[in-house]
C-alpha positions in Angstrom: -13.5 -57.9 -80.0 -11.2 -58.0 -77.0 -11.1 -54.7 -75.1 -7.4 -54.2 -75.8 -7.9 -54.5 -79.5 -10.8 -52.0 -79.4 -8.7 -49.6 -77.3 -5.8 -50.0 -79.8 -8.1 -49.0 -82.6 -9.4 -45.9 -80.7 -5.8 -44.9 -79.8 -4.7 -45.3 -83.4 -7.7 -43.2 -84.6 -6.9 -40.4 -82.1 -3.2 -40.4 -83.2 -4.2 -40.3 -86.9 -6.5 -37.4 -86.3 -3.8 -35.5 -84.4 -1.4 -36.1 -87.3 -4.1 -35.0 -89.8 -4.4 -31.6 -88.0 -0.7 -31.0 -88.7 -0.2 -32.7 -92.1 -0.3 -30.9 -95.4 1.8 -29.5 -98.2 3.0 -27.2 -95.3 3.3 -29.0 -92.0 2.2 -27.0 -89.0 3.9 -27.3 -85.6 1.8 -28.6 -82.7 2.8 -25.4 -80.8 0.6 -23.4 -83.2 -2.5 -24.7 -81.5 -1.5 -23.5 -78.1 -0.1 -20.0 -78.9 -1.3 -16.8 -80.6 0.2 -18.1 -83.8 -2.2 -17.0 -86.7 -1.6 -20.5 -88.2 -4.0 -21.8 -85.4 -6.8 -20.5 -87.6 -5.7 -23.0 -90.4 -6.1 -25.8 -87.9 -9.4 -24.7 -86.3 -11.2 -23.6 -89.5 -9.7 -25.8 -92.2 -8.0 -28.9 -90.9 -10.1 -29.7 -87.8 -13.5 -29.8 -89.6 -11.8 -31.7 -92.5 -10.4 -34.3 -90.0 -13.7 -34.7 -88.2 -15.6 -35.0 -91.4 -13.1 -37.7 -92.6 -13.8 -39.7 -89.4 -17.5 -39.3 -89.6 -17.7 -40.3 -93.3 -15.3 -43.2 -92.7 -17.3 -44.5 -89.7 -20.6 -44.4 -91.6 -19.1 -46.2 -94.6 -17.3 -48.8 -92.5 -20.3 -49.9 -90.5 -22.6 -49.8 -93.6 -20.2 -52.2 -95.3 -20.1 -54.5 -92.3 -23.9 -54.5 -92.0 -24.3 -55.3 -95.7 -21.9 -58.1 -95.6 -23.6 -59.6 -92.6 -27.1 -59.1 -94.0 -26.3 -60.5 -97.5 -23.8 -63.1 -96.1 -21.5 -62.1 -98.8 -17.9 -61.0 -98.0 -17.8 -59.0 -101.3 -20.8 -56.9 -100.5 -20.3 -53.1 -100.5 -22.6 -50.1 -99.9 -22.4 -49.3 -103.5 -24.3 -52.5 -104.3 -27.5 -50.8 -102.9 -27.4 -48.0 -105.4 -27.7 -45.5 -102.6 -24.3 -44.0 -103.2 -24.9 -43.8 -107.0 -28.3 -42.2 -106.4 -26.9 -39.7 -103.9 -24.2 -38.8 -106.4 -26.8 -38.4 -109.1 -28.7 -36.0 -106.9 -25.5 -33.9 -106.5 -25.0 -34.1 -110.3 -28.5 -32.8 -110.9 -27.8 -29.8 -108.7 -24.6 -29.0 -110.6 -26.3 -29.6 -114.0 -29.0 -27.1 -113.4 -26.7 -24.5 -111.8 -27.9 -24.8 -108.2 -24.6 -23.6 -106.7 -25.7 -22.4 -103.3 -23.6 -24.2 -100.6 -26.6 -26.0 -99.0 -28.3 -27.0 -102.2 -25.8 -29.6 -103.5 -25.7 -31.7 -100.3 -29.5 -31.4 -100.1 -29.9 -32.8 -103.6 -27.5 -35.6 -102.7 -29.6 -36.5 -99.6 -32.8 -36.4 -101.7 -31.1 -38.8 -104.2 -30.2 -41.2 -101.3 -33.8 -41.0 -99.9 -35.2 -41.7 -103.4 -33.0 -44.7 -103.8 -34.1 -46.0 -100.4 -37.8 -45.5 -101.2 -37.4 -47.2 -104.6 -35.6 -50.1 -103.1 -38.3 -50.6 -100.5 -41.0 -50.5 -103.3 -39.1 -53.0 -105.5 -38.6 -55.4 -102.7 -42.1 -55.0 -101.4 -43.2 -57.4 -98.6 -41.1 -60.4 -99.7 -38.1 -59.7 -97.5 -36.1 -61.8 -100.0 -32.4 -61.2 -99.9 -32.1 -62.2 -103.6 -34.7 -59.7 -104.6 -33.1 -57.1 -102.4 -29.7 -57.6 -104.1 -31.1 -57.5 -107.6 -33.1 -54.3 -106.8 -30.0 -52.6 -105.5 -28.1 -53.5 -108.7 -30.9 -52.2 -110.8 -30.9 -48.9 -108.9 -27.1 -48.5 -109.1 -27.2 -49.2 -112.9 -30.0 -46.7 -113.5 -28.4 -44.0 -111.4 -25.0 -44.6 -113.1 -26.7 -44.3 -116.6 -28.5 -41.1 -115.7 -25.2 -39.6 -114.3 -23.4 -40.4 -117.5 -26.3 -38.8 -119.4 -26.0 -35.7 -117.3 -22.2 -35.5 -118.1 -22.8 -35.9 -121.8 -25.5 -33.2 -121.9 -23.8 -30.8 -119.5 -24.6 -27.2 -120.6 -21.1 -25.9 -120.1 -17.6 -27.3 -119.9 -17.4 -25.8 -116.4 -20.4 -27.9 -115.3 -18.8 -31.0 -116.8 -15.7 -30.3 -114.8 -17.6 -29.7 -111.6 -19.6 -33.0 -112.0 -16.5 -35.1 -112.7 -14.6 -33.5 -109.8 -17.5 -34.2 -107.4 -17.7 -37.8 -108.5 -14.1 -38.3 -107.7 -14.8 -37.6 -104.0 -12.7 -35.3 -101.8 -12.6 -33.5 -98.5 -10.9 -30.4 -99.9 -12.3 -27.1 -98.7 -14.9 -28.6 -96.4 -16.1 -26.5 -93.5 -17.9 -26.8 -90.2 -21.3 -26.6 -92.1 -20.4 -30.0 -93.8 -19.6 -31.5 -90.4 -22.9 -30.4 -88.9 -24.7 -31.8 -92.0 -23.0 -35.2 -91.9 -22.8 -35.8 -88.1 -26.5 -36.1 -87.1 -27.4 -38.2 -90.1 -24.5 -40.5 -89.8 -25.0 -40.9 -86.0 -28.6 -41.9 -86.6 -27.6 -44.3 -89.3 -24.9 -45.9 -87.1 -27.5 -46.3 -84.3 -30.0 -48.0 -86.6 -27.3 -50.3 -88.1 -25.9 -51.2 -84.6 -29.4 -52.3 -83.5 -29.5 -54.9 -86.3 -26.6 -56.9 -84.7 -28.6 -59.7 -82.9 -30.8 -60.2 -86.0 -27.7 -60.4 -88.3 -26.2 -63.0 -85.9 -29.4 -65.1 -86.1 -29.4 -64.7 -89.9 -26.1 -66.6 -90.2 -28.1 -69.7 -89.3 -30.3 -69.2 -92.3 -33.5 -67.3 -93.0 -35.8 -70.1 -91.7 -33.8 -70.4 -88.4 -33.8 -66.6 -88.0 -37.5 -66.5 -88.4 -37.9 -69.2 -85.8 -35.8 -67.1 -83.4 -38.2 -64.2 -83.8 -36.4 -62.2 -86.5 -38.7 -60.2 -88.7 -37.1 -60.2 -92.1 -39.0 -57.2 -93.4 -38.3 -55.2 -90.3 -34.6 -56.1 -90.5 -34.5 -55.2 -94.2 -36.1 -51.9 -93.5 -33.6 -51.0 -90.8 -30.7 -52.0 -93.1 -32.1 -49.9 -95.9 -32.6 -46.8 -93.7 -29.3 -47.1 -91.9 -27.2 -47.6 -95.0 -29.0 -44.8 -96.8 -28.4 -42.4 -93.9 -24.7 -43.3 -93.6 -23.9 -43.4 -97.3 -26.1 -40.5 -98.3 -24.6 -38.3 -95.6 -21.1 -39.3 -96.7 -21.8 -38.6 -100.4 -23.5 -35.3 -99.6 -20.5 -34.1 -97.6 -17.6 -35.5 -99.5 -18.7 -37.0 -102.9 -18.2 -40.6 -103.8 -15.6 -42.4 -101.8 -15.6 -46.1 -102.5 -14.2 -49.4 -101.1 -14.2 -48.3 -97.5 -17.2 -50.5 -96.7 -15.5 -53.4 -98.5 -12.0 -53.2 -97.1 -12.5 -52.3 -93.4 -14.7 -55.3 -92.2 -12.2 -57.7 -93.6 -9.4 -55.9 -91.8 -11.1 -55.9 -88.4 -12.8 -59.3 -88.6 -9.7 -61.4 -87.6 -9.7 -59.3 -84.4 -13.4 -59.0 -83.8 -14.5 -62.5 -84.7 -16.9 -63.7 -87.3 -20.2 -62.8 -85.7 -21.7 -59.9 -87.7 -22.7 -58.0 -84.6 -19.1 -58.1 -83.3 -17.8 -56.5 -86.5 -20.1 -53.5 -86.6 -18.5 -51.0 -84.2 -14.9 -52.0 -84.9 -15.7 -51.4 -88.6 -17.0 -48.0 -87.8 -13.8 -47.1 -85.9 -11.6 -48.8 -88.6 -13.4 -46.9 -91.3 -12.8 -43.6 -89.6 -9.1 -44.5 -89.2 -8.8 -45.5 -92.8 -10.3 -42.4 -94.3 -8.4 -40.1 -91.9 -5.1 -41.7 -92.8 -6.0 -41.7 -96.6 -6.9 -38.0 -96.4 -3.7 -37.2 -94.7 -1.7 -39.1 -97.3 -3.3 -37.4 -100.2 -2.5 -34.0 -98.7 1.2 -34.7 -98.2 1.7 -36.6 -101.5 4.3 -34.9 -103.7 1.9 -34.0 -106.5 1.3 -30.6 -108.1 -2.3 -30.6 -107.1 -4.0 -32.6 -104.3 -4.9 -36.1 -105.3 -8.6 -36.7 -105.0 -9.5 -39.0 -102.0 -12.0 -41.0 -104.1 -9.2 -41.9 -106.6 -6.8 -42.8 -103.8 -9.4 -45.2 -102.3 -10.0 -46.8 -105.7 -6.3 -47.3 -106.2 -6.2 -49.0 -102.8 -9.5 -50.9 -103.1 -9.1 -52.3 -106.5 -6.1 -54.5 -105.7 -7.7 -55.4 -102.3 -10.8 -56.6 -104.1 -8.8 -58.8 -106.5 -6.9 -60.4 -103.6 -10.1 -61.0 -101.8 -11.6 -62.5 -104.9 -8.7 -64.9 -105.3 -8.9 -66.0 -101.7 -12.6 -66.6 -102.1 -12.1 -68.7 -105.2 -9.7 -71.0 -103.3 -12.5 -71.8 -100.8 -15.0 -72.8 -103.5 -15.3 -76.5 -104.4 
């Protein structure tokens, strides 16, 4: 990506985060930040952690999507394909189902779910390093986690638990605090670093698996880094904000015309673009003229569904 394009993305992200601090059902003046106005507490304790968390979650999902599309060489690949997000959501659902309501337990269970999916994926793939086996294993895990989540909803002990489970699965950044930021930040940062390190290997993989091997790429090592990096980014995002889909599908396609078609060139722009997209979407759901705040996960699904259909139509035109 050209430096001016990357700079434009960073400036847009900074501007979006500034607007996010002020946006809401009640807009706050920028002067409240610099005076003794008691509304400054709303910014520092509610909107600032929420904005930072939106950027963190979006960055993780954006780069995870770009890494997956590069690894699977499939423009329709999305982090949900791994089953990591579904398993992380299942972990949170189990916490709610059994009434483990302490603030730190629910995200802990979500992270355990992501780690379990990562481990199961590694066991199913084994030493083959096959991309086909890897994809099928991810689909199996996602299907199993989805079925168990539906079972938990149907057997929920109380209507309150059912409501909590469904609300969590919708995904949102409402009422998030600094604790959620400190939970998601180190895990996402580690995941981003691991995924960024796969760039040269992903570039080599575009020439085919055999050519990549001849260039010194270890398929099993690359696969391991992809699994761990995506699990950390997606698991941290789900643990902090619930299920927010389509970010990893949409963002790489938006930045690829600017960054080029080398997988490594798309990784960091996708992280910045993902942060920008989620910050903007979260700001919009706050200012939308609805009685109650629209859930962020629903908003992203309303955006991602039509985008996926358009992308599918374009892909069909390129097929023989």
